C-alpha positions in Angstrom: -103.3 -30.1 -288.4 -103.5 -28.8 -291.9 -106.7 -29.8 -293.8 -105.1 -29.5 -297.2 -104.1 -32.2 -299.7 -101.1 -34.1 -298.4 -97.8 -33.3 -300.3 -94.8 -35.1 -299.0 -91.5 -34.4 -300.8 -88.2 -35.9 -300.1 -84.6 -35.3 -301.3 -82.2 -38.1 -301.4 -80.3 -38.3 -298.2 -76.7 -37.4 -298.8 -73.5 -39.3 -298.0 -71.4 -37.7 -295.3 -68.1 -38.9 -296.7 -67.3 -35.2 -297.6 -68.7 -31.7 -297.7 -71.6 -30.6 -299.9 -71.2 -28.9 -303.3 -73.7 -27.1 -305.5 -75.0 -30.3 -307.0 -76.4 -31.3 -303.6 -77.7 -27.7 -303.1 -79.4 -27.8 -306.5 -81.6 -30.8 -305.4 -82.3 -29.2 -302.0 -83.5 -25.9 -303.6 -85.7 -27.7 -306.1 -87.4 -29.7 -303.3 -87.7 -26.5 -301.2 -89.3 -24.5 -304.1 -91.9 -27.2 -304.6 -92.6 -27.5 -300.9 -93.0 -23.8 -300.4 -95.3 -23.6 -303.4 -97.5 -26.4 -302.0 -97.5 -24.8 -298.5 -98.7 -21.5 -300.0 -101.3 -23.5 -301.9 -102.8 -24.7 -298.6 -101.5 -28.3 -299.0 -100.5 -30.4 -296.0 -96.8 -30.2 -296.9 -93.8 -32.0 -295.5 -90.2 -31.6 -296.7 -87.7 -34.2 -295.6 -83.9 -34.2 -296.1 -81.0 -35.8 -294.3 -77.8 -37.8 -294.3 -76.8 -41.3 -295.1 -74.1 -42.3 -292.6 -73.5 -46.1 -292.9 -71.5 -48.2 -295.4 -68.0 -49.0 -296.3 -67.1 -45.6 -297.9 -67.9 -43.7 -294.7 -66.0 -46.3 -292.6 -62.9 -45.9 -294.8 -63.1 -42.1 -294.9 -63.4 -42.1 -291.1 -60.5 -44.5 -290.6 -58.4 -42.3 -293.0 -59.1 -39.3 -290.7 -58.3 -41.2 -287.5 -61.9 -41.0 -286.0 -64.8 -43.3 -285.5 -67.5 -43.4 -288.3 -70.0 -41.8 -285.9 -67.6 -39.0 -284.9 -66.9 -38.4 -288.6 -70.6 -38.3 -289.4 -71.4 -36.0 -286.4 -68.7 -33.6 -287.4 -69.8 -33.4 -291.1 -73.5 -33.1 -290.3 -73.0 -30.3 -287.8 -70.3 -28.4 -289.6 -71.3 -28.9 -293.3 -74.6 -30.5 -294.0 -77.0 -28.7 -291.6 -75.3 -25.3 -292.3 -75.9 -25.9 -296.0 -79.6 -25.8 -295.4 -79.2 -22.4 -293.8 -76.9 -21.1 -296.5 -79.5 -21.7 -299.2 -82.6 -21.0 -297.1 -84.2 -24.5 -297.0 -87.5 -24.8 -295.2 -87.2 -28.5 -294.4 -89.7 -29.9 -291.8 -87.4 -32.7 -290.7 -83.8 -33.9 -291.0 -83.2 -37.6 -290.7 -79.9 -39.3 -290.1 -79.5 -43.0 -290.7 -77.7 -43.2 -287.3 -80.9 -41.9 -285.6 -82.4 -44.4 -283.2 -85.9 -43.9 -284.8 -84.4 -44.8 -288.2 -82.6 -48.0 -286.9 -85.7 -49.1 -285.1 -87.9 -48.7 -288.2 -85.3 -50.5 -290.4 -85.2 -53.5 -288.1 -89.0 -53.7 -288.0 -89.2 -53.6 -291.8 -86.4 -56.2 -292.2 -88.0 -58.6 -289.7 -91.3 -58.3 -291.5 -89.6 -59.2 -294.9 -87.6 -62.0 -293.3 -90.7 -63.5 -291.6 -92.6 -63.3 -294.9 -89.9 -65.2 -296.8 -88.5 -62.3 -298.9 -85.0 -62.6 -297.4 -82.8 -65.8 -297.5 -79.1 -66.7 -297.1 -76.8 -67.5 -300.0 -73.4 -67.2 -301.6 -72.5 -64.2 -303.6 -69.6 -63.1 -305.8 -69.6 -59.8 -307.7 -67.8 -56.6 -308.7 -68.4 -54.0 -306.0 -67.8 -50.2 -306.4 -67.2 -48.7 -302.9 -67.8 -45.2 -304.4 -71.3 -46.2 -305.5 -71.8 -48.7 -302.6 -73.2 -51.0 -305.2 -72.5 -54.3 -306.9 -72.1 -53.6 -310.6 -73.6 -55.4 -313.5 -71.1 -56.2 -316.4 -72.7 -53.4 -318.4 -71.8 -50.9 -315.7 -68.1 -51.5 -316.0 -65.7 -50.0 -318.6 -62.0 -50.6 -319.4 -59.7 -48.4 -317.3 -57.3 -45.8 -318.7 -54.0 -44.3 -317.4 -52.9 -45.9 -314.1 -56.0 -48.2 -314.2 -55.3 -49.6 -317.7 -56.0 -53.3 -318.0 -58.5 -53.2 -315.1 -62.3 -52.9 -315.2 -63.5 -49.6 -313.6 -66.8 -48.2 -312.5 -68.3 -46.1 -315.4 -69.4 -43.4 -312.9 -66.2 -43.1 -310.7 -63.6 -44.3 -313.2 -62.0 -46.2 -310.3 -61.3 -50.0 -310.2 -64.1 -52.2 -308.7 -63.4 -54.9 -306.0 -64.2 -58.5 -306.5 -66.1 -59.6 -303.4 -67.1 -63.2 -302.4 -69.4 -63.4 -299.4 -72.1 -65.5 -297.7 -74.8 -62.9 -297.5 -78.5 -62.5 -297.1 -80.5 -61.8 -300.2 -83.8 -60.0 -301.0 -85.9 -61.8 -303.5 -86.0 -58.9 -306.0 -86.5 -61.2 -309.0 -90.0 -61.8 -307.7 -90.8 -58.2 -308.5 -89.7 -58.0 -312.1 -93.2 -58.3 -313.5 -95.0 -56.2 -310.8 -92.5 -53.4 -311.4 -93.0 -53.5 -315.2 -96.7 -53.5 -314.6 -96.3 -50.4 -312.3 -94.3 -48.6 -315.0 -96.9 -49.5 -317.6 -100.0 -48.6 -315.6 -98.5 -45.4 -314.1 -96.4 -43.7 -316.8 -95.7 -40.7 -314.5 -94.2 -42.9 -311.7 -90.7 -42.3 -313.1 -89.9 -39.0 -314.7 -88.5 -37.5 -316.9 -89.1 -39.8 -319.8 -85.4 -40.4 -320.6 -84.9 -41.8 -317.1 -88.2 -43.8 -317.3 -87.1 -45.5 -320.5 -83.7 -46.4 -319.1 -85.3 -48.0 -316.0 -87.9 -49.9 -318.0 -85.1 -51.3 -320.2 -83.0 -52.2 -317.2 -85.8 -54.2 -315.5 -86.9 -55.8 -318.8 -83.5 -57.4 -319.1 -84.3 -59.4 -315.9 -83.7 -58.8 -312.2 -81.4 -60.8 -310.0 -81.9 -61.2 -306.3 -80.2 -58.5 -304.3 -77.4 -59.1 -301.8 -78.5 -57.0 -298.8 -76.0 -57.8 -296.0 -72.2 -57.6 -295.4 -70.2 -59.5 -292.8 -66.7 -58.1 -293.6 -67.3 -54.9 -291.6 -69.6 -53.8 -288.9 -70.5 -50.1 -289.6 -74.2 -50.4 -290.3 -77.6 -51.6 -288.9 -77.2 -55.1 -287.6 -79.7 -57.7 -288.9 -82.2 -58.4 -286.1 -81.9 -62.2 -286.6 -78.1 -62.4 -287.2 -76.0 -59.7 -285.7 -72.8 -60.9 -287.5 -74.2 -59.2 -290.6 -74.9 -55.5 -291.2 -77.5 -54.3 -293.7 -76.4 -53.2 -297.2 -76.2 -49.4 -297.1 -78.8 -48.7 -299.8 -81.4 -51.0 -298.3 -80.9 -49.1 -295.0 -80.8 -45.6 -296.6 -83.9 -46.0 -298.8 -86.0 -46.7 -295.7 -85.4 -43.2 -294.3 -88.3 -41.9 -296.3 -90.8 -43.9 -294.2 -88.9 -44.2 -290.9 -88.8 -40.3 -290.7 -92.6 -40.1 -290.8 -93.4 -42.8 -288.2 -93.3 -46.2 -290.0 -93.9 -48.7 -287.2 -94.1 -46.0 -284.4 -96.7 -43.5 -285.5 -99.1 -45.1 -287.9 -101.4 -42.1 -288.1 -98.7 -39.8 -289.2 -97.3 -42.4 -291.6 -100.7 -42.8 -293.3 -101.2 -39.0 -293.4 -97.9 -38.4 -295.2 -97.0 -41.4 -297.3 -96.6 -41.8 -300.3 -93.9 -39.2 -301.3 -92.7 -37.4 -304.3 -89.0 -38.2 -304.5 -86.4 -36.0 -306.1 -83.2 -37.8 -306.9 -80.2 -37.3 -309.2 -80.6 -39.5 -312.3 -77.5 -41.6 -311.3 -79.4 -42.9 -308.3 -82.8 -43.2 -310.0 -82.3 -47.0 -310.4 -82.2 -47.5 -306.6 -85.3 -45.4 -306.1 -87.4 -46.7 -309.0 -86.4 -50.4 -308.9 -85.1 -51.5 -305.5 -87.3 -49.1 -303.4 -90.7 -49.9 -304.9 -89.8 -53.6 -304.8 -89.0 -53.3 -301.1 -92.3 -51.5 -300.5 -94.3 -54.1 -302.5 -92.8 -56.9 -300.4 -93.9 -55.1 -297.2 -97.4 -54.5 -298.6 -96.9 -50.7 -298.6 -97.8 -48.2 -301.3 -95.0 -47.2 -303.7 -93.9 -43.6 -304.0 -96.1 -41.2 -305.8 -93.4 -40.2 -308.2 -89.6 -40.6 -308.6 -88.1 -37.7 -310.5 -84.5 -38.2 -311.7 -83.2 -34.7 -312.4 -80.1 -34.1 -314.6 -76.5 -33.4 -313.5 -74.9 -30.0 -313.0 -71.9 -29.9 -315.3 -68.8 -27.7 -314.7 -66.4 -27.5 -317.6 -68.4 -30.2 -319.3 -68.0 -32.7 -316.5 -70.4 -33.9 -313.8 -69.6 -32.2 -310.5 -67.8 -34.6 -308.3 -66.0 -34.6 -305.0 -63.5 -37.2 -306.1 -62.6 -35.2 -309.3 -62.4 -31.9 -307.4 -65.0 -30.2 -309.6 -67.3 -29.5 -306.7 -68.0 -25.8 -306.0 -69.2 -24.9 -302.5 -72.6 -23.2 -302.4 -71.1 -20.4 -300.2 -68.7 -19.5 -303.0 -71.8 -18.3 -304.9 -74.0 -17.0 -302.1 -71.2 -14.9 -300.6 -71.0 -12.9 -303.8 -74.5 -13.0 -305.3 -76.7 -13.8 -302.3 -79.0 -16.7 -301.5 -81.9 -15.6 -303.6 -79.8 -15.2 -306.7 -78.4 -18.7 -306.1 -81.9 -20.2 -305.9 -83.2 -18.2 -308.9 -80.3 -19.1 -311.1 -80.3 -22.8 -310.6 -84.1 -23.1 -310.9 -84.5 -20.9 -314.0 -81.3 -21.4 -316.0 -81.5 -25.2 -316.0 -84.4 -27.2 -317.4 -85.4 -29.3 -314.4 -84.8 -32.9 -315.5 -82.0 -32.2 -318.0 -78.3 -31.8 -317.5 -77.3 -28.2 -317.1 -73.9 -26.4 -317.3 -72.9 -23.9 -314.7 -70.6 -21.0 -315.4 -69.7 -17.9 -313.4 -70.3 -15.8 -316.5 -73.8 -17.0 -317.1 -74.7 -16.6 -313.4 -73.3 -13.0 -313.4 -75.1 -12.1 -316.7 -78.4 -13.4 -315.5 -78.0 -11.7 -312.1 -77.5 -8.4 -313.8 -80.1 -8.6 -316.6 -82.9 -10.6 -314.9 -82.7 -9.9 -311.2 -81.0 -6.5 -310.9 -82.3 -4.8 -314.0 -85.4 -6.8 -314.7 -87.2 -7.5 -311.4 -85.2 -5.4 -308.8 -85.2 -2.2 -310.8 -88.9 -2.6 -311.6 -89.7 -2.9 -307.9 -87.5 0.1 -306.9 -88.9 2.3 -309.6 -92.6 1.7 -308.8 -92.3 2.1 -305.1 -90.1 5.3 -305.5 -92.7 6.8 -307.9 -95.6 6.1 -305.5 -93.6 7.7 -302.7 -92.7 10.7 -304.9 -96.0 11.3 -306.6 -98.5 10.1 -304.0 -96.6 10.5 -300.7 -96.2 6.7 -300.4 -100.0 6.0 -300.4 -101.3 3.4 -302.9 -103.4 5.5 -305.4 -106.9 4.5 -306.5 -107.1 3.4 -310.1 -109.4 5.2 -312.5 -111.0 3.6 -315.5 -108.9 0.8 -317.1 -107.8 0.8 -320.7 -106.8 -2.1 -322.9 -103.2 -1.6 -321.6 -104.3 -2.3 -318.0 -106.6 -5.1 -318.9 -103.7 -6.7 -320.8 -101.6 -6.6 -317.6 -104.4 -8.1 -315.6 -104.6 -11.0 -318.1 -100.9 -11.5 -318.1 -100.9 -11.8 -314.3 -103.9 -14.2 -314.3 -102.4 -16.4 -317.1 -99.0 -16.4 -315.4 -100.4 -17.6 -312.1 -102.4 -20.4 -313.8 -99.5 -21.5 -316.1 -97.0 -21.5 -313.2 -99.2 -23.6 -311.0 -99.7 -26.2 -313.8 -95.9 -26.3 -314.4 -95.2 -26.9 -310.7 -97.7 -29.8 -310.8 -95.4 -31.3 -313.6 -92.3 -30.4 -311.5 -91.3 -28.1 -314.4 -89.9 -25.4 -312.1 -88.1 -23.6 -314.9 -91.3 -23.3 -316.8 -93.1 -21.9 -313.8 -90.5 -19.2 -313.3 -90.6 -18.4 -317.1 -94.4 -17.9 -316.8 -94.1 -15.6 -313.8 -91.3 -13.6 -315.5 -93.8 -12.6 -318.2 -95.3 -10.3 -315.6 -91.9 -8.6 -315.0 -91.3 -8.1 -318.7 -94.9 -6.8 -319.4 -94.7 -4.4 -316.4 -91.4 -3.0 -317.6 -92.8 -2.5 -321.1 -96.0 -1.0 -319.7 -94.0 1.6 -317.7 -92.0 2.6 -320.7 -95.1 3.1 -322.8 -97.2 4.9 -320.2 -94.4 7.2 -319.0 -95.7 8.0 -315.5 -93.1 10.6 -315.1 -94.7 12.6 -317.9 -98.2 12.0 -316.5 -97.0 13.4 -313.2 -96.3 16.8 -314.8 -100.0 17.7 -315.2 -103.0 17.7 -312.8 -105.2 16.8 -315.7 -103.5 13.4 -316.0 -103.3 12.7 -312.3 -106.1 10.1 -312.3 -104.4 8.4 -315.2 -101.1 8.4 -313.2 -102.9 6.8 -310.3 -104.2 4.1 -312.6 -100.8 3.4 -314.1 -99.1 3.2 -310.7 -101.8 1.2 -309.1 -101.5 -1.3 -312.0 -97.7 -1.6 -311.6 -98.0 -1.9 -307.8 -100.7 -4.6 -308.0 -98.5 -6.4 -310.5 -95.7 -6.3 -308.0 -98.0 -7.7 -305.3 -98.7 -10.7 -307.6 -95.0 -11.1 -308.3 -94.1 -11.0 -304.6 -96.5 -13.9 -303.9 -95.7 -16.0 -307.0 -91.9 -15.6 -306.6 -91.9 -16.1 -302.8 -91.1 -19.9 -303.1 -88.1 -19.1 -305.3 -86.6 -15.9 -303.9 -88.0 -15.7 -300.3 -85.8 -12.9 -299.0 -86.3 -10.4 -301.8 -90.1 -11.0 -301.9 -90.4 -10.6 -298.1 -88.7 -7.2 -298.5 -90.9 -6.2 -301.4 -94.0 -7.3 -299.6 -93.1 -5.2 -296.6 -92.4 -2.2 -298.9 -95.8 -2.6 -300.5 -97.3 -1.9 -297.0 -98.5 -5.3 -295.9 -98.1 -6.3 -292.3 -98.7 -10.0 -293.0 -96.0 -12.4 -294.2 -95.7 -13.0 -298.0 -95.2 -16.7 -297.6 -98.6 -16.9 -295.8 -100.4 -15.6 -298.9 -102.4 -18.1 -300.9 -100.5 -18.7 -304.1 -103.6 -19.9 -305.9 -105.2 -16.4 -305.3 -102.1 -14.5 -306.6 -103.5 -14.1 -310.1 -106.6 -12.2 -308.9 -106.8 -8.5 -309.3 -107.6 -5.7 -306.9 -106.1 -7.3 -303.8 -103.8 -4.3 -303.0 -106.0 -1.7 -301.4 -105.9 2.0 -302.4 -105.0 4.1 -299.4 -102.5 1.5 -298.1 -99.3 3.2 -296.8 -96.1 2.0 -298.5 -92.6 1.8 -297.2 -89.3 2.4 -299.0 -87.3 -0.3 -300.8 -83.5 -0.6 -300.9 -82.1 -2.3 -304.1 -83.2 -6.0 -303.9 -80.3 -7.1 -306.1 -77.5 -4.6 -305.7 -75.0 -4.1 -308.5 -72.0 -6.4 -308.1 -68.9 -4.4 -309.2 -66.3 -7.2 -308.9 -65.4 -9.8 -311.4 -66.6 -13.4 -311.1 -64.9 -15.2 -308.2 -61.5 -16.6 -308.7 -62.7 -20.2 -308.2 -63.4 -20.2 -312.0 -60.1 -21.7 -312.8 -60.1 -24.2 -310.0 -63.6 -25.4 -310.8 -63.6 -25.5 -314.6 
């Protein structure tokens, strides 16, 4: 058992009505970078992801494909969702499915508790339901339809008509939690982030909360209520519980206490479920609320939110097949301010790959290792006396490590990478100014050459450790080329900013280009996607 500080991070669990696109992969990579960083900091880290497999939308998709909902879910999970995690190199510790027995057992236990404590009652309900969102819509969530849907009210997110449903359902007394939720937001301003999402949630709850319909009797694809099996549980009430059923709620109290509460990464369009319904459910059960709910922005393609229904979804493999996994991870974590909307374009990806990864970082690593192999037979040279130039590099490395760690604490992944990249830029500038190829021409400047090349190699050592959570494959290759026989992802990230860790006399290897030049044009999906 790890003795470090607990850090539990969860992605939303994804609907299996279709295959994943880069919007899903974006959330996965962000959670993975944060988990890897915390693991390398010595924290007791747990990364959870998974799939949401109940509800009307899945049922309809399965029926349309002539299979049972479970067959549909099994197929999508095995052929699309689990392979996605391998495609983008996700280090998840668990994968939960809402059809798992452990999940259903935990859900029933939770429900029975709320029912026994009077938080669930039976009543009549009529409302506008969007199957795409699996949510009853408030009047403010509906807009007049256009085109074929003119004259009808449509969902503001899906632009499709909503259905008017009238049912006798079971309700959760969510209105009881209006004031406790507002007090939570007031007393813990960091509970919902970023601020734009927080303000929206506070405004929504301030307008008053209605009790929530949490069961359906018109179809049977879902978790049956333990006290009335003619009703299945509302898909969101079921899905939200995955974050605690996965870590042993009701079955492994020790692990549950060790892990919970979690940092939860979600798209901003589902922040309301996670920052309103979910904490209210937990309060009703007498459990701690999440540590933090972070509603990140949307990925836009051609100015529109990526969507499976609008065919603007791009498969992650479209990018990784050309640019590689590390470039995918680096681009989405650095090019987009985490928390804000960000636009994806093939041109921007291609340009950043070339300038930042291939020319900036990759070329730096290749040059330094090649020069040590050439001038010192592949043995790390001992540094002589340091000048202001070297002390400047040492300060840059120390500052970058500290700044990046603080940025990760705020979930500002793009700022962390920006801070680390100052080392890349400074080392490239340092090499240009010091001209080691000139120093190599004279025996009189050999000690100085050793100092310059030791400084650049030690800078690369720090870069390998600090960038390991973001670009794990490239940093593992660099680490091996530097002559270490340990694994880079086992290095303490909090020690990365120190100096003098790389030992003179260490034998280096060789290094093939970390980010090879890509000679072809951007993939042809451009027109289809944009």
